[in-house]
N, C-alpha and C positions, 0 to 999 in steps of 0.2 A: 505493499497499499505506501510504503514511502518515496518508491519508485515514482508512482504515479501522481502524488504529492508536487516531489521535484519536478516532473513533465511541466504539470500545470503552471507550477512558480516562473518554470523559463519559459514557460508560453506566455505569463502574463507579463514578464520583464521584456517580450521581445516586442509583445504588445504597445506599449507603455513606452516603451523606446524608439518604436515606428511612430508612437503617435505624436511624441515630442519633436522625433525628427522631422516628421511631416508637417507641424506647425510651424517650427523653424524656419523651414526652408518655404513656406508660402509667405510668412511674415517678410523675409527676407526680400521674395519675390516683388510683392505686392509695395515695399518701401523703397524698392531702386525701381519700379516703374514710374511713367512720368505721367502721373494723374494729379488731379487733386488731391486735397485733402478728405474732403467727404469723399470720392470715390474711393480712394486708399483704406478708410476706415470702412464703407459699408462690404468692399473685396474681402476686408480683414473677415469681419461679422459676419459674413457668409461662408469663409473659410472654414471660420472656428466652428460655427453649426453643422458644419458637413463632418469635420472632424469629430465633434461631438457623438453625433447621429454613429458614423461611423464605429465609435470606441466604445458605443453603447449595445450594436450590435453584436460587436466579436466579444464582447461580456455577458450577455446573454448567450449565445454560441458555447464559450468556455463553459458557463454554469452547467448546460442542457448536456455537454458532454461530462460532466463533473457527477451530475445526477443520473446517467446512462450508467456510468462506473459504478457508484455507488449500488445501484439497482440488481448490475449482474455481478458483482462483490459479494452481495448479500444471497445471489442466489447459489452460487459457486459455494460460499462457505453451508449454506443449507445443506447442498446436494453430499458436500462433505461430514458433515454433522450425521447427518443419514446413514452414508457408507459406514464411517466410524463405529455407528451405533450398531450394525448389522453384523461388523465383524467382532464386536466386543460380546456380544449376543450369539454367535456362532459359536465365540470361543468357550462363552460361558456353558453352550450346553456340549461342547466336546468335553467338558473336564467333567459334566454332569454324567453324561454317559458313559462315561473312563470309569467313573467314582462305583457306574451302577454293576458295570460287569467284572469289577473285584480283579480286573488284570494284576496280576504284580507286578510294581516296577523294577525294572533289574537296574542297578547302578553300575555303573562303568568306572573302574579302578583308575586313576587319572595314572599314568607312567611317568 
């Protein structure tokens, strides 16, 4: 599970870095463009809103992926729990059957 958490952290860090880089690049391009101050501010606002929407979408997708991962992990855990319990029960039955048969146990001497 720690590997999945680590992968999620890497993905979040990557998205955060990409978002900051995109924002810095967009602001730099807008500030260097030959436009009036009002046009530049409007362009910055549009770019920031667009970036916010993209970040929200990416976070939503990551959240859904995390939810799917938790669901699958729970299913695997439950399946494994059932299999382990079946193995324990089979072992108990084998011991009980062995005790019913009164088969003498032969111990081997160590060499």
